[in-house]
N, C-alpha and C positions, 0 to 999 in steps of 0.2 A: 588423209589425216595421220599424223606421227605422236607417240607420246612418252614420255621419259622410259626409258629401260634401264636393268642393271643384273648382274648375273654374281656369283660370289660362292666360295666357300666356306664354311665356319666351321673352326677348330674347337672339336668336343670333347677333346682329350683320349683317358679311354673312358669308355663307357660301360659299365655293368648293365645288364639286360636280366629282367624279369624272369626269367626261367634257366638262368645262368650261363656266365659263362662273361666274355668282355670283348669287346669291338675296341682293338688295340687304335689310337690314336683315329679317333672316329674322325669322319667329314661329313659335314650334309650342305649336298650343295643346295643353289635356290635361283630363282628368278625371281625380279619385283615387276610391276608394271603400273604405271601411274605414280601418283606423288602420294606422300604421308604427308597425311595434314597436323598444323601444328599442337591439338589435342591429340595426336595418335589413335586416334578412335574409327580411320575410316577405311580398317583392315578388312581384308577377303586372304584369308588361307584357303588355299587351293590346293590340296595337297596329288599327288599321282596314285594314275593307277595302273594297272599289273604293266609290269614291262615298261612304261612309259616314261620318259623323262621331262623337264619342266620346258626342255624345244616342241614335244608331242602335245604338247595343251594349250601352248600359245594362241591356236588358231580361234578359240571361241571368246577368245578378250576383244575388245574395239568398242568405241562408242556406238556403234550398230548393232552389236552382237552382244551376248547370255551376260557377260563381264563387263563393265565400261569404265575402263581407266580412266575416264576425266573425269570421275566422278569418285573409286574404291581406287586403293592402294591396294593392288594383286600379287600377294607373296606365294609364291610356286618352290614346295620344297621338294628334292627328292627323296625318294622312299628308300631308305637300306635295299639293297640288295638290286636297286636299276641299271647300277655301273658309273655313275655319278657320285650318289653317297655312298658311305663305305660299302662295298662289297664285296662274297666269297669268289666270286668268278676273277678268272687271269685278267690281266692288265692290259699283257700283251700276249702274242701266240706262242713266244717260247718258256711264260712264268706259267709256273704254278697254280693252282687253285689254292685261297686259303685254309691250310687246315687247320685254324687257329679262329677262324669266325663261327661263331656260338651257331651251337643247333640252331636256335629255335630263335626267333627277333621278333616281337609281337609287332601289332598296328601301336599298343601302347607304348611299347617302346618309344616307336616311331613321330607320335602325338608330345611325349616328354621332351623328346630333342628337337621337335619342332618348336614347343613350349619357350625352351631355351633361345632358341634361333628369332622370335618372334619379340621376345622379353629381354635379351640380352646385348642384339645387334640394332634390333628396332624401336627397343622403349617402347612399344604396345603398349596402351594403356587399357584398347578395349578390343573385340574380334565382332565387328559388325555384322561377321559370317563366316561361320565354317562349309564350304562348298566342295563339293565332291562329286566324283562316277565310279562308278564299281568298287576296288580295292580304297580310290579318294574317297565314297561315298561312307565306306566302313571306318575311314579316318575321321572323317566330319563328322561323323557319330561318337567318336571317341573323344575329339576336343569338346563336344556338348557335353559327356558325361564326366570327363575327366575335368573339366574347368566352367563348373556350372557359372560361377562369380565373373568370367571373363567374354563367356560369349552369348549373343545375341540372338543370331540366329543359326541354325544348321538347314542346307540343302543337300539332302540325300539324293543322289539321283542314279537309281538301279543298284542300290544298297539294302545293308542290313546292318540291325545290331549283332548280331550274332548268324555265324555262318550256318544255312540249316544246312542237317544230316544230307539231304540228297547233293547240297552244293558241293558237301566234302568228300560224294561219293565219286562226282566229276572230277575233283580235283585230287585224288586218290589213281584216279586213273591214269590223269596226264604223268603224276610222280613215277608210276609202275613204268609206265611207257621211256623216262629216263634213266631208273633203274635197270632197266634189261639192256641198255645199251652197254656192249663190249668196253666200253671208256667208263663205263663207271667204278668207279674206286670203291665205294661205300660212302653213307652218310652225305648224298648229295656232290661229290667232287668225282672229278673227272684226270685222264688220264691227259686227253687230247678232249676238244670238240666233237660230240656224238651227233655226226652233221645226219647221220640218216633217222637216229631217235629223233632229234630236233623234225625234222620234216616229216617222221610218223605221229608228232605231239603238234603239230600244225596244222595236220586235217581233221587229229579228232577237237581240237579248239574248234576248229571251223564248223563242225556237226553241231554244237555248244553255241558260237555266239551269234547266231540268226538262225531265226526260227521256221520252223517247216515251212510256211506259207510264205517266207522271204522266197525260198528254195523254188518252191512250186511255180509261182511268180515268176520266175527268171527274171529277178531284180538284179542279178549281177550282170547281167548284158543290159536289159533296159536304164536302170541306175546309174550303174557303177563304170557301165562302157567296157565289160571285159567282153572278147569275142567268144567264150566258150567259160564252161565248168574250168574244166582243168587248171587252162590261164589263169583265171581269179582266184583257186586254190594255192598258186605255184605265186603269183603276184603280190596277194594280201593275205595271205597267210605265212607261206615256206619263206618267203623271202622276207617278213616282217619279223619272224621269229628268228632268224637266221643271225638276225644282228643284236641278239642277247647272247650272251655267255648262261651256258646250261645248268651251270653252277647257280647262277643267278635269278633264272629259272625255277628251280627248285627251290632255291631259299624263299623267295616271292611266296611260291606256290605255297608253303607252309606256313608261311607270315596270313595267308587267308585264308586259310584254313580253320588256323586258331581264334580267328577274330570275334571277338564276343566282351563285348561292352561290361558285362556282370560280376567281368573278373573281379572285383573289385568290391562286391557284393553280394561275397559268398552264391555266386554262380546266378543268385534271383535277378533273372533279367526283369520283371516288372518293376523290383524296385529301383533298377540301377535306370532304367527309365523316366520314373516318378522323378529320381534325382536332378533331373535334368531341367534348366530353367529358361534354355533357348524357345524361341520358337521355334520349329520344326517344321520343316516342306519335306514331304515324301513324294518321289517322281519315280516312279518302279515303271517298269518297261509294261505292257499288257501281254508279249508275248516272249519275254525273257526267260528263260530256260532255268536257270538258277537263281537269280536275287527275284522271285516271286512276288507278285504283288500281294500274294496270302500271306506274306512274312511282314507287311507292312500292315496291313490291317490288323495282324494280329499284334504289332507293337504300338497300332495310333491309340487306344483307347487308355494306354497308360501314360502318354505324352501329356504334359499340364498346358500345353498348346500347338498343336499337331495337325495337319491337315494332310490330307490324302489326294496325289490327281494322279491316276494313272497316263500312262501318257498312251492313246490310242494309235498302234504301231504294228505292224507285219516284222520291224526289222529287229525284233528278240530284242538283244542284250542293245545293240549296236544303236537303239531307240536311243540311248540315253548320251551319246556319243555321236551325233548325228551330220557328221562330216557328209557332203555329198548327198545329203537329205532332206529337203527344205522346207515341207512339212513340219517332220518331228521339229526342227531347230525351231520354227517358228512358234511350235509349241512350249518347248525349251525356253526361248527367250521369253515368251509372253509369261509365264509362269514364274519364271523368279525373277525376272524386273519386279515383277506384281510384292512377289514378297519382300524385296529389298527394301520396297517404297513402303512396305507396312509399318507400322507402329509396334517394336517387337512387345512381347509379354513383359509385363511389371516383375522386374527382380525378386 
């Protein structure tokens, strides 16, 4: 079965960001799935995860998928730094990285630009749900916190309202790997693509993205079809990250590290959570190594209308993006669809 789809790029003009600097001639890539209804209120905004583009996220959309485009109008905005929306990384092999791109573009900067897309391009009157995985989950949380009168539901899959300290340590390690490359010029810019550093980056990431039990059980072979561990690390991790510019990987890691919905509440996270009017479903992975169940457990008491449903899985962080993982996909689909069918909390 097919459904209407579209893609585009929204010109934002020169866009100031909250920690200083301007994204010159800023552009926001986007894709849509489904049909916007007459009331313009059947919208699910589905922001991108780390390094992902709107094409990478489309796999879970379908009449029998997690998000049903025959019922909802799904808008996928490309995050700044992913190579489609404005990014610091070179756009061609002989072009330099952008030295004027801001040092830090936050999740809030992304969501404010996305809000302009939804309201100025599509005339959206209500967001039925902000849905996201990983960094996309952080953006979904920001949607609910920044626009409490607009967002009715939020579904946070393997994400948190504020990046935890241990999570930031993981990201610091990734950043230090990139900075150690001889091609690094400083401030996350590179004279050429640091191929060996990105390969090391991928191997570090592979140790965090999946759980110890996943590797102990050899699921990279039995579930994902790799002939051995070396091949799995090359095809699923090295090859994946090699398609991204190092400057973009660096910039988005900083965005992730700085994520915090309480920035507009004097760093008072309970107050920021209490300000959310949306009904919030928290779906952490039970063995996720950086977005921990404990983080969501600490957030839940401050939400006006929230539910916590850990994904019982040994797939670590990838439990929340379960391509090739039917059991976790069935769990995710069931709980997301139930939440979307549920009446949201009164405003």
